[in-house]
N, C-alpha and C positions, 0 to 999 in steps of 0.2 A: 504494500500500500504506500503510495507516494502522494496522491492528490485526492482530496475529498471535496465533493460538491455538497453544500448545505442547502437543502430544499426548504428554506425558510427565510425570514426577514428579521430586521430590527435587533432587539437585544437577544433574541433567541439565536440568531445566526452569529452574532458577536460572541456569545457564550461558547458556541461550538468552535469558532475560529480560535479563540484564546487557548483552548486545550489542544487543538490540533497543531497549532504553531509551537506550543511547548514541547510537543512530541516530534518536532522537526518535519511536519507534513505541510504540503502546499494546500491552499484552500481556494475554492471557487464559490463566489456568491451569485445568486440570481436576483433579479429585481424587476419590478413593474415600472411602468412609466412614472408613477407617482413617487417611486423610491430611487430615481436615478442618482440623486445626490445624497443618499442616505449613508450613515456611518458604516453599516455592514458592507456596503459596496466598496468603500475606500479601505476598509480593514483587510479585505481578501486580496489574495495574489492575482486573481482574475475575477471578472464580473461579466455576466451575460444577461442581456435583456430577455424577458420571457413573455411580455405582453402588456395590454392595457391595465389600468389601475384596479378594476374590480377583481377580487380574488379568484372568482371562478374562471376568469380569462387569463390568469397569470399564476399565482401561487398554488391554486387548486387545479391547474391545467397540467395533468400528469404527463401528457405527451410533450408539452413545451419544456417542462423541467427535465425530462429524460433526454430530449434532444440537446439541451444545454449541457448536460453531463457528458454526453458523447462528444459534442463539439469541443469541450474543454479538455478532453483527454483524461477526465477523472476516472480513477479506478475504484472509487467508493462513493456512496451517497449516505449522508446523515440527514434524517428528516427533521431534527429538532423536536418540537412538540406543537401540536395543532396542525392545521393544513393537512398534509399527506402522511403524517407520522403513523397513523393507524390504518392506512389504506393498503389492504392486502394485495390488491391488483397492482398497485404501483410498486410495492416491494418485490413482487414476483417479476414485474417488467424489468426492474433494475438487475435482478439476478439473471434473468434470461438474456440481458444485454452483455453479460459477462463481467458485471461490476459487483462489488461487495456491498451488501445491504447492512448498514450498521443499525441493527434492531432485531427484534424477534422474528422467527420464521413466519412467512405469509400464512401458513396453516394456523399458527397460534393467533395471529392478528384476526383471522376470521372467527375462530371459535371464541376467543375471549372478548372480541369487539362486539359480538352479539350478546347483549346482556342476559337474555333468556338462556342461551346455551352456556354462558359463563356460570349462571346460577346452578344449572344442572351438573356441570363439572365440579363446582365447589361442593355441592351436596354429596356427590359421589366420593369426594376426597375427605368427607367427614367434617367439613367446615360448616358451621351454623349459618343458615341463610334466612333472610327476612321472608315471612310468608308472602306469597304472591300468586298471581294467576298465570294461565297460559297466555300466549301472544294472540293479538287480535288484529286483523286486517280491516280495510275500509268497508267490507261487506258485513261485519258483525252487527247483529241486531241489538236494539236497546234492551230487550228481554235478557239476552245472553250476558250483556255487560252488567246489568243490575243483579243477576244471579251470581256472577263471579265476584262482584263487589261485596255482596252479602257474606260470601265465604271468606274473603280476605279480611273484611272488617273495616269500618270507618274509624278515624280518618285514614285516607289512603292517598297514594301518589299515582298519577298517570304518567308513565315514563316511556320514552322511545326505546324500542328494542335495540336499535343501532345508535352509534354516536355517543356523545357525552357532553360534559360541560353544563349540564342542567338545561340544555336547550329543549324547549317545549314542555318541560316538566310542569305538572299542575297538581296542586293539593285539592282534594275533594273531601268535604266534611259530611256530605249526605247525598242521598240518591237524586235529589232534585237538580244537581249541577253535574252529575256524572257524565251523561251522554255528551253534553256540550264540551266538557273538558277533554274527553277522548277525541272528539272530532277536531278540536283545535290542536291538540298534540300531534295527531296523525298528519294534519296539514303542515305544521311546522317541521316535523321530522322528515316528511317526504321532500320538502324543499332543501333542508339542511343536509340530509344524509342520503337522499335517494331511496329511502326505505321508510314507509309510513306506518309500519307495524308498531303496536304498543303493548304494554302489559300493565297490570295493576300491582301495587306493592304496598304492604302495610306501612303506615306512617308512624314513626316513633316520636311523640310530641316533644319530650325533653331529651333530645338526642345530642350526642357529640359525634363529630365526623373525624375519625382517627384512621390514618392510613400507615401501612408498613412498607418501607422501601425495601425492595428485594433485588437480588441479582442472581440469575440462574446460569448454569454452565452447560445446559443442553443434555445432560446425562442423568437427570433426576436429582442432582446435587445443587444446592443453592444456599446463599447466605442472606441474612437480613441486615439492614443498616438502621435498625430501630424504627421508631414511629414518629409521625408528625401529627399534631392536632390542627385540624383545619375547620374547627367548629364556627369560627367567626365568619358568617356568610350573610349575603344579602341576595335574596331571590335565587338561592341555590348557587350563587357565585362566591368563591372564596375571596376574603378581604385581607385577613391577617392569618398567618400560619406560624407555628412554632414547633420546636423539638427540644427536649422530649415533651410528651403530653403531660400537662400539670395534673397532679392529684390522682393519676391512674395507679391503682394498686399493682404492686410488682407481679403478683400472681396472674392478674388479668393481662398485664403487659407481656408476660412470657407466653401465655396461652395464645394471645393474638399473633405474636411473632411465629409461634409453632404452626398456627393455622395457615399463615401466609406461606411458610416454607412447604407445608403439605400440599398446597395448591400448586406451587412451582414444581414439586416433585411429580405430581399427577400429570402435569402437562409437559414435563421435561423442558421447562421454560429456558429460553436463551436470552441473556442480556438483562438490561435494567427494566424494572417495572414497579408498579405500585399496587398493592392489594388494599382496597378501601373497605372500611367497616363503619357501620352505624352502631353506636354504643349508647345504651341507656345511661343517661347522666346520673341516675340515682343508684341503680343496681350494678352498673358497669357490665351487664350482659352485652355481648357483641354479636353482630350478624354481618355476614358478607354482603357488600353492596355492589361492587364491580371491581374489575381489574383494568388498570390503565397500562397498556403495553408500550410504554415509552417513558422517557424522563418527563417530569412535570415542571410547571412554573415554580413550584415551591421546593424543588430539589435542593436549592441553595441552602436551606436551613439544615438539611441533613449533612451537606458538605461542611458547613461551619462547625458542627458539633462532633463530627467523626474525623475530619481532616482528609476525607477521601474525595478524589476528583471523579465523579460518576461518569462524566463524558469521556475522560481518559480511559476509564475502565471499559466503557463501551467500545472505544476504538481499539484498545489492546486486545479485547476479546475477539472482535471481528477480524483482526489480522493474525490471530492465533498465538498471541504472546501472553494470554491470560487463560490458563486452563483450569484454575480452581483457586479457592481461598478458604482459610480456616475461619470459622466464626469467632474464635477467640482473638483473632487479629484485629477485630473491629470493636471499638469502644466509644462511648459517648463521654465527652468532656464539656461541662458547662451547659449553657442554654442559648438558643438562638431564636430570633423572631424576625419574620419577614413581613414587610408592609408593601402593598401594591399601590403605587402612586398612579392615579388615573387622571386623564384630561376629561373631567366630568364635573357637573354642577350639583352637589348634594342638595342644595336648596331648591332645585328644580327637578326633583325626583331622580337625581343622578343621571340626567340626560348627558350624553357625550358633548364635549365642548371642543370642537375642532377649531383650527386656526393656526396662525403663524406664532411660533414661540419667539416673541421679541426678546425675551430673556429666559434662560433656563440655567439656574445655578444650583448645583447639588453638592452635598458635603463631600469632603475628600475621603477616599478609602483609607483604611488602616487595618491593623490586626483584628480589631473588634467591629469593623464595619465594612461591608461589601456593598457596592452599588452596581447593579446591572441596568444599563440604560441603552436605548437605541436612538436617542435624540440629542441634539445640541441646539444652542441658540441659532435662530434663523430657519430652523426646519419647520415644515408644515405638518401639523397633525391632521391627517385627512379623515374623512368619514368612511373610508373604505375598509379600515382594519380596526382591530381591537384598540381602544384608546389608552392602553397602559403606557405610561411614559417611562417608568422605571420601577425597579424593585430595590428596596433598602433592607439589608439583612444585618441586624445587629446581634452581637453575641456578648456574653458575660459569664462570670463564674456561677452566677445564680440567675434565676428568672427575673428577679427584681433589677439586677444590673442590666440584663438584656433589654428590659422595658425602658429603663432610664436612657440607655444608649440609643434606642430607637426614637425616643422622644427628642433627644438632642439632635439627632439627624434630621428629623422632620422639621424642627425649628430652624434649621439652616437652609432649607429649601427656599429658593426665590424664583417665582414664575411671573412673567408678564405676557399676557395674551390669553390663552385658554384658562378656564377655571380648573381647579384641581380639588381633590379630596383630601389634601394634606391635613387640614384642621379636623376633619372628620376622623381620620386615622388617629390623630393625637387624642381626640376625645375618647375613642375606643380604648386606647392604651391607658389613658388616665382614669378610666372608669373604675370605681371601687370594686365592683363585682369581678371585673376582668383581672384586676390586680390580685384578687384572691384565687383566681383560677376557676371561678364559677361561670364557665362558659358553656354554651350549647348553641345549636344551629338557629334557634329563635331569639338569640341574645339581642341582636340589633333591632328586630321588630319589637321585642318586649321593652326595650329602652325608650321607645317612642322618639319624641323630638329632642330629648336631652342631648343626644349625640350631634345634633345639627345646630346647636346654639352657639358654638364656638366661632369666633370671627376668623375669616380666612386670612390670618396675619401674614402668610407667606406670599400672598399675591400682591403685586405692586399696582 
């Protein structure tokens, strides 16, 4: 392996380029018309245009990306996360073209990317699974849906069988809104993933969202890199993540890690992935939610507390230089918290806030602070892509120190142009309940307007 094409953009592409370069490898960036002057383009050794600004015509255009890889002379493709990272057909096309796919096998992408199939695999591996229904297509009748919902129990979630990121997910508290919620999710899922099938899943009201970072070696052996707590969410989208999970009993922590490893063994998983669990915030009983067959936005908190470069692991494994690892070689030191800085207006229902970044000043990185960013002053935040500006990952010897470091970092941000959620993030971190570790997926909704009252002091 000498040259890697990164099938992604922004801070994601920059993150992969950083590890690839440290390993002495050349990198190739792809870009849409909207990203011609982006940082990831200038960071790479080569850069190839792949199409117009809309993602479906560029970053989601598998043929265009594959053509760019072949044109550049790349011998490997890293998909980053999002876009084509869990697209089994694209992964197979890369391999068929004679290049190395830096990710799980296409067969695994298919089986674990289908949430219903993943539930079946997890159940067979002895992993506890949230009660749910079979899958339903667009011809399902209202009577069938209502009968299935009665069996699953209310409240419940309507979820797309394919895809992820909470797209299309709907909470249903009673039969009167069930059918409309199903039809809406089917429509959104069909547009987003090309697959409109859905299923029903029991909703755990006071839940924590805890995920285990894993790395499998393709022979049934795998290691875990401990867990992350991603409970602080808004509309099923993660806002703040941390590692390790606060207040989680050690026995439950160990059982959850064992369950994640069992799933990897059952699938002979290859490479980095994340096994996500819903955890009852009171009893700490946990249930398999889904598996993300890629690295994730929040992988940085794991890297901060373990000192392991997950992207470098992916690359080394793909080129045959990493054949195994002992679990005892991986340990957690301290605590880390990640904040997702978005160009959005919290006071207007978190609507995206596109526009030119007339000024973007972020805190300097150091041993206790990492900043992953795809923008600089003068760049345009377009409406075509996710409006995340940067990730701030702070670490400390204790959780309290990590929170304090994250708050200091947020206070140093200066933005002129788009609105941001910086003050909202600070309000979350400064909340008394959060400080005590009393978090759950409904935390933001339960806190009401209190988190929105802080003045956006970072915006000029």
